[in-house]
N, C-alpha and C positions, 0 to 999 in steps of 0.2 A: 377788508382784505384777509383772505385766507392764505396761512404761509405753511411751510412745512416745518418739520422737526430740525432741520440742518439751519434753517433760518433763526430759530428759537435759541439753538445752542450757540451760533454766532454772535447772537445779541446778548445773550447772558454772560458769554467770555469777555466781550468788550465793556459791558457795563460793570462787570466785577473789577476789571483793570481801572477804569475811571473812578469808581468809587473809592479804591485803594488810593489812588493819586490825591483825589479831592480831600480825603480823610487825613492823609500825610501832611497834604498842606495846611489843613485846620489846625492840625496837632502843633505844627512847626511854624505857627503864625509869627511873623516879624523876622524871619530868618530867610537866608539866601534858599535854602532846601524848600521852604513853602513856594516861593515864587517859581522855582523850577518845577515843582510837583504840579503847580497850577496850570503852567504853560503845556507840561507833558499831557495832563487831562484835556485840554483844548484840542491837543493835537489826536489824542485818543479818540475823540469825539468824531473829528474829521475822518479818521481812518475808518471808525465803525459806519458812518454814512457811506463812505465809498464802498466798503465790503458789502453792506447790505443791499445797496442799490446795484451793485454788479451781480449779486446773488440772485436779486429777483429778475434781472434780465436775463439770465442763464438757467434759472430753474423752472422746468416745464410746470411744477406744481404750484409754484409761487406767482409765474407771470402769466 
């Protein structure tokens, strides 16, 4: 699937956010902050999927 540069930048932004939250969760393992970060990472993955699928539907270059 060929995608545009906006798709790549959206994906990179979301992946950076997810990796930061996942790393925070690993760093603080066993604490309430870790559990919260893990939940936020899952929610961020869902937001990324929704944003990217919406982009593909609207973008003439990607869709």
